[in-house]
C-alpha positions as CSV (number, residue, x, y, z in Angstrom):
1,M,-2.0,7.8,-7.3
2,E,0.9,8.2,-5.3
3,K,3.9,6.1,-4.9
4,R,5.6,6.6,-1.5
5,C,8.9,5.2,0.3
6,P,9.2,1.6,1.7
7,W,11.5,2.5,4.3
8,C,10.5,6.0,5.9
9,G,7.1,6.7,3.6
10,E,7.6,9.9,2.0
11,L,5.7,10.9,-1.1
12,I,8.5,9.9,-4.0
13,E,7.2,12.7,-6.4
14,R,9.1,12.3,-9.6
15,P,11.4,8.6,-9.3
16,G,14.2,8.8,-11.0
17,L,15.0,4.9,-12.2
18,S,18.8,3.5,-12.0
19,S,20.1,1.5,-14.0
20,L,18.4,-1.7,-11.9
21,G,15.3,-0.3,-12.4
22,E,15.3,0.4,-8.5
23,Y,14.1,3.7,-7.0
24,R,16.2,6.0,-4.8
25,C,13.8,8.4,-2.2
26,R,15.2,11.9,-1.7
27,C,14.1,12.1,1.0
28,C,16.1,9.0,3.3
29,G,18.4,8.1,-0.5
30,K,17.2,4.3,0.4
31,K,16.7,2.5,-2.6
32,S,13.2,0.3,-3.5
33,T,11.4,-1.4,-6.5
34,V,8.1,-2.1,-7.7
35,R,6.5,-5.5,-6.0
36,H,6.2,-7.3,-8.7
37,N,4.1,-10.1,-7.1
38,S,1.3,-7.3,-6.6
39,L,-2.2,-7.8,-7.5
40,S,-1.2,-5.1,-9.3
41,W,1.1,-7.1,-12.0
42,W,-2.2,-9.5,-12.7
43,I,-5.1,-6.5,-13.8
44,P,-2.8,-5.9,-16.7
45,A,-2.1,-9.5,-17.6
46,G,-6.0,-10.7,-17.5
47,I,-7.0,-6.8,-19.3
48,C,-4.4,-8.2,-21.8
49,F,-5.2,-11.7,-22.9
50,L,-9.0,-10.7,-22.9
51,L,-7.9,-8.0,-25.8
52,M,-5.7,-11.0,-27.4
53,F,-8.5,-13.1,-27.2
54,L,-10.7,-10.7,-28.8
55,L,-8.4,-9.3,-31.4
56,R,-6.8,-12.4,-32.7
57,S,-5.9,-10.9,-36.1
58,V,-5.0,-8.0,-34.2
59,W,-1.5,-9.4,-32.7
60,T,0.6,-6.1,-32.8
61,V,-2.3,-4.2,-31.1
62,S,-2.2,-7.2,-28.3
63,S,0.9,-6.9,-27.7
64,L,1.7,-2.9,-27.9
65,S,-1.5,-3.1,-25.1
66,L,0.6,-5.8,-23.1
67,I,3.6,-3.5,-22.6
68,A,1.1,-0.2,-22.1
69,L,-0.5,-1.7,-19.5
70,S,1.9,-3.3,-17.9
71,V,4.2,0.0,-17.9
72,Y,1.5,2.2,-16.5
73,Y,0.2,-0.2,-13.8
74,S,3.9,-1.0,-12.8
75,S,4.6,2.8,-12.3
76,V,1.4,4.5,-11.5
77,I,-0.3,1.8,-9.3
78,A,1.9,-1.5,-7.6
79,P,3.4,-0.4,-4.1
80,L,7.2,-0.9,-4.2
81,E,9.1,-3.1,-1.6
82,R,12.8,-2.1,0.4
83,R,15.9,-2.9,-1.2
84,P,17.5,-5.2,-0.6
85,R,15.0,-6.9,1.5
86,K,15.6,-7.4,4.8
87,F,13.1,-8.2,7.9
88,V,12.8,-5.3,10.2
89,S,10.7,-5.3,12.6
90,V,8.3,-2.7,12.9
91,K,4.3,-1.7,15.0
92,T,1.8,-3.1,13.3
93,A,-1.7,-3.2,14.8
94,A,-4.8,-5.0,13.5
95,A,-7.7,-3.0,12.0
96,K,-11.2,-2.5,10.3
97,A,-12.8,0.6,8.5
98,S,-15.0,1.5,5.7
99,L,-14.9,3.8,3.0
100,I,-15.7,6.9,2.5
101,G,-18.0,8.2,-0.7
102,K,-18.6,5.9,-3.3
103,W,-16.2,2.8,-4.8
104,N,-16.1,0.7,-8.7
105,I,-14.2,-2.4,-7.5
106,I,-11.4,-0.7,-9.9
107,R,-10.9,2.0,-7.6
108,K,-11.3,-0.2,-4.6
109,R,-8.9,-2.8,-6.0
110,T,-6.0,-0.6,-6.7
111,T,-6.6,1.8,-4.1
112,F,-6.5,-1.1,-1.1
113,V,-3.7,-3.3,-3.0
114,N,-1.6,-5.1,0.1
115,N,1.6,-3.2,0.6
116,R,0.0,-0.2,-0.4
117,I,1.6,3.0,1.9
118,L,-1.9,5.5,2.9
119,V,-1.7,8.1,5.1
120,I,-3.4,7.7,9.0
121,T,-4.4,10.5,11.1
122,F,-5.7,8.6,14.4
123,V,-8.8,11.0,15.9
124,N,-11.0,11.3,19.4
125,E,-13.6,11.0,20.1
126,D,-15.0,14.3,18.5
127,S,-12.9,13.1,15.5
128,E,-10.6,15.8,16.6
129,A,-6.7,15.0,15.3
130,I,-4.1,12.9,18.1
131,S,-1.8,12.4,15.5
132,H,0.6,13.8,13.2
133,T,-0.2,12.2,10.1
134,I,1.5,9.0,9.5
135,P,2.7,7.1,7.0
136,V,1.7,3.2,6.7
137,S,1.5,0.4,4.7
138,L,-1.5,-1.5,4.4
139,D,-1.3,-5.9,4.4
140,E,-4.0,-8.7,4.5
141,I,-6.3,-6.9,3.9
142,K,-10.1,-8.6,2.8
143,S,-12.9,-7.2,2.0
144,D,-16.7,-7.4,2.9
145,E,-20.0,-6.2,3.4
146,E,-19.5,-4.6,6.0
147,G,-15.9,-3.0,4.6
148,L,-12.1,-3.7,5.8
149,T,-10.0,-5.3,7.2
150,F,-6.3,-5.3,7.2
151,R,-3.1,-5.2,9.8
152,I,-1.1,-1.5,9.4
153,S,2.9,-2.0,9.8
154,F,4.1,1.5,10.6
155,M,7.3,2.7,8.7
156,L,10.6,2.4,10.0
157,K,11.2,6.0,11.8
158,N,7.5,5.8,13.6
159,R,8.4,2.8,14.7
160,Y,9.8,3.6,18.6
161,F,6.6,6.2,19.3
162,C,3.7,5.2,18.0
163,G,1.7,3.8,20.6
164,F,-2.3,3.5,19.9
165,P,-4.6,1.7,22.0
166,A,-7.4,-0.6,20.5
167,G,-10.2,1.7,20.1
168,T,-8.8,4.1,18.9
169,A,-10.6,5.7,16.3
170,F,-8.3,6.9,12.6
171,Y,-8.7,8.3,9.3
172,L,-7.2,7.4,5.7
173,F,-6.1,9.4,3.0
174,E,-5.0,8.6,-0.3
175,G,-2.8,12.0,-1.3
176,K,-5.4,14.9,0.3
177,E,-8.3,12.6,-0.2
178,R,-9.9,10.8,3.3
179,V,-10.5,7.7,2.0
180,A,-11.8,5.7,4.9
181,E,-12.5,6.0,8.7
182,G,-11.8,3.2,11.0
183,V,-10.6,1.5,14.2
184,L,-8.1,-0.3,15.7
185,T,-9.0,-4.2,17.2
186,E,-5.9,-4.0,19.0
187,D,-3.3,-2.3,20.6
188,V,-0.3,-0.7,18.2
189,K,3.1,-3.1,19.2
190,F,5.9,-4.9,18.4
191,P,4.9,-7.9,17.2
192,R,6.2,-11.5,19.1
193,Y,7.3,-14.5,16.8
194,P,8.1,-17.9,18.5
195,A,11.4,-19.0,17.7
196,A,10.4,-21.4,15.8
197,E,8.5,-18.6,13.2
198,L,10.9,-16.0,13.8
199,P,11.7,-14.4,10.3
200,E,15.3,-14.6,8.1
């Protein structure tokens, strides 16, 4: 599973960890770290507690399983967040999509995690690309029988020139695989915050 820089959206092929446990993007040079409040951290914890219950007499096995699963999920699945943390206004839009192909619950839950960065391509009515591939972050993800709803946030380097109206169709990619097709349900724009609700 790909990891992408939360600053510029570029692929981190072989991330190197500094002594502070931070990733440094080779493209933009900025730092990021694993998002600890991600669902990806709860999955291994649940599995390990189950193992500890089933293997109460084998404490060592359970402990090793906890360590191994935590490392796996944090290094492979958990998305990254910007370091240092600071609010930056980027363009966003609400969208809905349906998955392409067959999905099991584990793959769905690990691919579509809040703050996961996937690649999007906008298309016209004939499914022809009308944009380059653009890295975006998915947030506020909700799933139902009809598919997914979520909010798309564009990376910093794309925040000024990405503008598409509601109704524009798109494909989402994970690596080279097309994983979902959908449509914007509102225009791509900078969010407007009431004065009392401005992020710090």
